[in-house]
Backbone as CSV, one residue per row, in Angstrom:
resi,resn,N_x,N_y,N_z,CA_x,CA_y,CA_z,C_x,C_y,C_z
1,MET,93.046,78.992,80.843,93.718,79.688,81.802,94.623,80.821,81.466
2,ALA,94.620,81.783,82.033,95.401,83.018,81.608,96.874,82.714,81.885
3,GLN,97.603,83.373,80.917,99.119,83.139,81.162,99.395,84.383,81.838
4,VAL,100.463,84.241,82.756,100.948,85.407,83.649,102.365,85.429,83.503
5,HIS,102.774,86.607,82.940,104.273,86.810,82.694,104.719,87.970,83.463
6,GLN,103.854,88.790,84.107,104.433,89.971,84.741,103.580,90.091,86.172
7,ARG,104.139,90.860,87.052,103.424,90.974,88.536,102.246,91.855,88.192
8,ALA,101.329,91.596,88.954,99.952,92.349,88.927,100.241,93.844,89.381
9,THR,101.269,94.243,89.991,101.480,95.561,90.501,102.141,96.376,89.453
10,SER,102.465,95.721,88.204,103.107,96.555,87.107,102.177,97.498,86.656
11,LYS,102.395,98.318,85.641,101.537,99.317,85.201,100.141,98.928,84.469
12,PRO,100.095,97.806,83.810,98.901,97.398,83.169,97.766,96.938,84.289
13,PHE,98.279,96.484,85.380,97.284,96.081,86.551,97.130,97.100,87.712
14,ALA,97.931,98.242,87.611,97.901,98.911,88.796,96.657,99.400,89.251
15,HIS,95.731,99.856,88.456,94.404,100.278,88.907,93.273,99.114,89.098
16,LEU,93.706,97.886,88.989,92.801,96.907,89.239,93.084,96.144,90.372
17,LYS,91.792,95.678,90.985,91.784,94.607,92.009,91.923,93.242,91.356
18,VAL,92.876,92.568,91.809,93.334,91.150,91.170,92.761,90.161,91.966
19,ILE,92.033,89.255,91.402,91.238,88.120,92.050,91.719,86.939,91.404
20,LEU,92.024,85.765,92.227,92.313,84.477,91.762,91.271,83.588,92.195
21,LEU,90.629,82.998,91.179,89.467,82.114,91.432,90.279,80.651,91.440
22,VAL,89.953,79.850,92.364,90.534,78.375,92.342,89.377,77.586,92.416
23,ALA,88.963,77.102,91.273,87.692,76.115,91.177,87.938,75.259,89.644
24,ASN,87.622,74.079,89.996,87.691,73.226,88.641,86.342,72.963,88.236
25,ASP,85.254,73.506,88.711,83.724,73.622,88.148,83.780,74.537,87.035
26,ASP,83.563,74.029,85.800,83.457,75.017,84.658,82.279,75.938,84.827
27,ALA,81.280,75.504,85.377,80.212,76.387,85.547,80.363,77.405,86.324
28,ILE,80.964,77.212,87.517,81.400,78.280,88.712,82.346,79.165,87.867
29,GLN,83.395,78.789,87.188,84.376,79.564,86.622,83.496,80.603,85.530
30,ARG,82.923,79.891,84.639,82.033,80.723,83.637,81.202,81.877,84.397
31,ARG,80.513,81.387,85.285,79.515,82.381,86.048,80.341,83.520,86.825
32,LEU,81.341,83.128,87.471,82.215,84.342,88.135,82.970,85.136,86.991
33,ALA,83.369,84.498,86.130,84.136,85.227,84.921,83.391,86.273,84.297
34,ASP,82.118,85.615,83.936,81.052,86.538,83.240,80.664,87.768,84.226
35,MET,80.463,87.472,85.365,80.060,88.398,86.440,81.023,89.423,86.628
36,LEU,82.231,89.118,86.910,83.560,90.041,87.214,84.019,90.721,86.047
37,SER,83.705,90.050,84.776,84.277,90.973,83.584,83.463,92.162,83.251
38,GLN,82.234,92.318,83.942,81.389,93.358,83.724,81.953,94.565,84.584
39,LYS,82.719,94.102,85.730,83.266,95.160,86.447,84.687,95.480,85.906
40,ALA,84.762,96.782,85.531,86.203,97.335,84.856,87.441,97.326,85.833
41,HIS,86.975,97.346,87.161,88.070,97.497,88.023,88.465,96.101,88.654
42,TYR,88.143,95.166,88.094,88.558,93.696,88.562,89.174,92.937,87.473
43,HIS,90.258,92.172,87.736,90.880,91.310,86.892,90.830,89.999,87.413
44,LEU,90.285,88.944,86.837,90.157,87.675,87.465,91.073,86.743,86.623
45,PHE,92.062,86.122,87.447,92.659,84.923,87.186,91.989,83.515,87.633
46,VAL,92.195,82.444,86.807,91.397,81.285,87.130,92.536,80.177,87.302
47,ALA,92.400,79.531,88.194,93.124,78.213,88.447,92.309,77.142,88.716
48,SER,92.573,75.890,88.116,91.473,74.729,88.096,92.089,73.792,89.216
49,SER,93.164,74.075,89.928,93.611,73.240,91.129,94.452,74.071,91.980
50,ALA,94.619,73.487,93.273,95.393,74.168,94.343,96.822,74.183,93.606
51,PHE,97.425,73.232,93.083,98.906,73.262,92.502,99.080,74.443,91.483
52,ALA,97.906,74.620,90.769,98.120,75.726,89.680,97.950,77.078,90.345
53,ALA,97.051,77.216,91.405,97.016,78.341,92.174,98.379,78.651,92.924
54,VAL,98.922,77.842,93.378,100.216,78.158,94.016,101.382,78.560,92.922
55,LYS,101.377,77.954,91.848,102.090,78.446,90.631,101.793,79.894,90.204
56,PHE,100.500,80.138,90.361,99.970,81.584,89.823,100.555,82.669,90.942
57,LEU,100.650,82.235,92.235,100.998,83.125,93.114,102.455,83.464,93.261
58,ARG,103.210,82.669,92.316,104.600,83.097,92.216,104.754,84.549,91.299
59,TYR,103.666,84.799,90.512,103.798,85.692,89.370,102.827,86.882,89.564
60,ILE,101.679,86.777,90.522,100.865,87.889,90.654,100.643,88.189,92.053
61,THR,100.412,89.186,92.408,99.988,89.950,93.664,98.503,90.038,93.809
62,LEU,97.752,89.427,94.622,96.426,89.111,94.677,95.836,90.306,95.698
63,HIS,94.558,90.725,95.560,93.729,91.403,96.348,92.761,90.516,97.117
64,LEU,92.428,89.449,96.389,91.418,88.460,96.862,91.527,87.132,96.265
65,LEU,91.316,86.270,97.200,91.359,84.766,96.847,89.845,84.093,96.955
66,ILE,89.517,83.520,95.884,88.124,82.779,95.968,88.440,81.464,95.701
67,VAL,88.116,80.594,96.718,88.387,79.119,96.528,87.230,78.295,96.759
68,ASP,87.196,77.238,95.763,86.128,76.338,95.847,86.665,75.196,96.998
69,GLU,85.648,74.937,97.777,86.066,73.801,98.985,86.480,72.423,98.128
70,CYS,85.962,71.966,97.186,86.062,70.809,96.433,87.251,71.107,95.360
71,LEU,88.457,70.577,95.607,89.372,70.675,94.526,89.898,69.289,94.231
72,PRO,90.578,69.137,92.958,90.965,68.015,92.600,92.213,67.387,93.332
73,ASP,92.999,68.173,93.914,94.393,67.839,94.589,94.315,68.021,96.103
74,MET,93.391,68.837,96.573,93.177,69.015,98.034,92.020,69.794,98.251
75,THR,91.558,70.054,99.487,90.372,70.822,99.724,90.810,72.318,99.800
76,GLY,89.704,73.121,99.633,90.064,74.696,99.786,90.698,74.896,101.161
77,ILE,90.087,74.319,102.181,90.760,74.641,103.489,92.237,74.190,103.669
78,GLN,92.544,72.925,103.011,93.984,72.518,103.082,94.765,73.610,102.140
79,LEU,94.395,74.192,101.001,95.142,75.143,100.266,95.119,76.423,101.115
80,TYR,94.122,76.873,101.835,94.326,77.883,102.684,95.439,77.745,103.824
81,ASP,95.224,76.569,104.398,96.096,76.189,105.477,97.668,76.183,104.937
82,CYS,97.763,75.921,103.785,99.303,75.830,103.046,99.651,77.255,102.867
83,LEU,98.771,78.079,102.304,99.190,79.534,102.004,99.333,80.527,103.176
84,HIS,98.552,80.319,104.218,98.344,81.329,105.154,99.653,81.524,106.047
85,PRO,100.615,80.598,106.243,101.732,80.931,106.993,102.606,81.881,106.351
86,ASN,102.553,82.112,105.024,103.216,83.006,104.191,103.034,84.447,104.562
87,ARG,103.918,85.067,105.032,103.542,86.449,105.542,102.955,87.241,104.634
88,GLU,103.315,87.147,103.361,102.809,88.071,102.492,101.333,87.756,102.045
89,LEU,100.945,86.440,102.210,99.610,85.992,101.885,98.691,85.907,103.153
90,ALA,99.215,86.009,104.423,98.271,85.752,105.417,97.247,87.004,105.742
91,PRO,97.400,88.320,105.213,96.273,89.207,105.368,95.363,89.075,104.211
92,LEU,95.615,88.190,103.132,94.738,88.134,101.924,93.312,87.817,102.270
93,PRO,92.365,88.440,101.965,91.000,88.103,102.123,90.746,86.929,101.143
94,VAL,89.772,85.865,101.835,89.385,84.684,101.150,88.090,84.458,101.285
95,ILE,87.403,84.120,100.151,86.113,83.556,99.998,86.145,82.204,99.662
96,MET,85.337,81.405,100.527,85.337,79.838,100.518,84.225,79.606,99.917
97,LEU,84.124,78.906,98.583,82.760,78.591,98.090,82.315,77.043,98.537
98,CYS,81.281,76.992,99.265,81.049,75.683,100.036,79.671,75.117,99.338
99,ALA,79.529,73.797,99.327,78.128,73.099,99.090,77.372,73.476,100.223
100,SER,77.730,73.550,101.508,77.032,73.853,102.656,77.726,74.675,103.685
101,VAL,77.510,75.850,103.717,78.211,76.907,104.512,78.120,76.381,106.036
102,GLU,76.816,76.121,106.384,76.420,75.660,107.788,77.453,74.361,108.002
103,ASP,77.703,73.309,107.187,78.550,72.326,107.601,79.992,72.771,107.829
104,MET,80.308,73.878,107.156,81.857,74.348,107.306,82.045,75.539,108.318
105,LYS,80.955,75.803,109.012,80.784,77.041,109.730,82.173,77.110,110.703
106,GLY,82.381,76.033,111.456,83.460,75.975,112.389,84.779,76.200,111.946
107,GLU,85.016,75.723,110.738,86.259,75.582,110.001,86.517,77.019,109.523
108,LEU,85.454,77.493,109.032,85.463,78.988,108.373,85.798,80.011,109.494
109,ALA,85.132,79.947,110.591,85.196,80.731,111.615,86.671,80.570,112.336
110,ALA,87.186,79.465,112.455,88.303,79.330,113.156,89.484,79.929,112.217
111,ARG,89.189,80.164,110.957,90.322,80.755,109.983,90.019,82.301,109.534
112,HIS,88.843,82.749,110.102,88.242,83.879,109.746,88.078,84.007,108.282
113,LEU,87.519,83.028,107.569,87.201,82.910,106.224,85.711,83.377,105.974
114,ILE,85.371,83.919,104.838,83.902,84.255,104.332,83.608,83.095,103.606
115,GLY,82.500,82.617,104.034,81.906,81.342,103.354,80.750,81.764,102.570
116,LEU,80.577,81.251,101.391,79.444,81.392,100.466,79.134,80.077,99.840
117,SER,77.767,80.078,99.862,77.177,78.824,99.237,77.466,78.705,97.739
118,LYS,77.682,77.703,97.221,77.954,77.530,95.874,76.633,78.057,95.003
119,ALA,75.571,78.083,95.511,74.368,78.534,95.053,74.169,79.952,95.213
120,PHE,75.091,80.885,95.244,74.935,82.269,95.596,74.319,82.997,94.789
121,ASP,73.779,84.094,95.239,73.150,85.139,94.609,74.361,85.958,93.985
122,LEU,74.298,86.332,92.729,75.271,87.295,92.209,75.260,88.460,92.781
123,ASP,74.168,89.283,93.147,74.160,90.559,93.878,74.889,90.211,95.103
124,GLU,74.577,89.344,95.782,75.379,89.106,97.251,76.692,88.958,97.092
125,PHE,77.113,88.102,96.059,78.466,87.965,95.632,79.211,89.231,95.602
126,ILE,78.695,89.999,94.542,79.439,91.285,94.146,79.280,92.225,95.500
127,THR,78.247,92.287,96.296,78.372,92.869,97.578,79.274,92.528,98.567
128,THR,79.658,91.178,98.595,80.582,90.688,99.587,82.046,91.188,99.067
129,ILE,82.275,91.000,97.745,83.509,91.604,97.188,83.724,92.949,97.594
130,GLU,82.719,93.680,97.262,83.038,95.215,97.338,83.049,95.580,98.744
131,THR,82.576,94.810,99.727,82.538,95.065,101.037,84.069,94.655,101.544
132,ILE,84.536,93.550,101.125,85.975,93.206,101.409,87.000,94.187,101.017
133,PHE,86.776,94.699,99.854,87.713,95.746,99.157,87.427,97.072,99.839
134,ALA,86.460,97.481,100.209,86.193,98.712,100.973,86.761,98.601,102.459
135,THR,86.815,97.454,103.071,87.293,97.477,104.254,89.078,97.245,104.279
136,THR,89.597,96.708,103.066,90.829,96.444,103.133,91.797,97.456,102.355
137,SER,91.038,98.500,101.847,91.676,99.498,101.073,92.197,100.581,101.888
């Protein structure tokens, strides 16, 4: 896990879109880290639990949060519900990685979250991220 000692808005990160991936599945972490590392304008931080994600948020300013629905200490929905009332985090775009997007459709829609199946297509995933950044910039 990356060590964070400065705010993401400081000079080294000023040109980057900062993404936090919250997932305890090593395969998902590696797959997304490999994919996003090929994009020079993204910087990925990884947290393996909701608790670690909350700690990260003390030190970094995010542009996107990607959350696995199944975390060791709470669900991805519970993490979102804990973070969303924070006025600074409320507008933060969130992608929820789900075993079955269909099963989560109601909860995702109620929270205006983007849901992607854990068996996502990498091109679809990159397109989703780029669409989010195009509409929030």
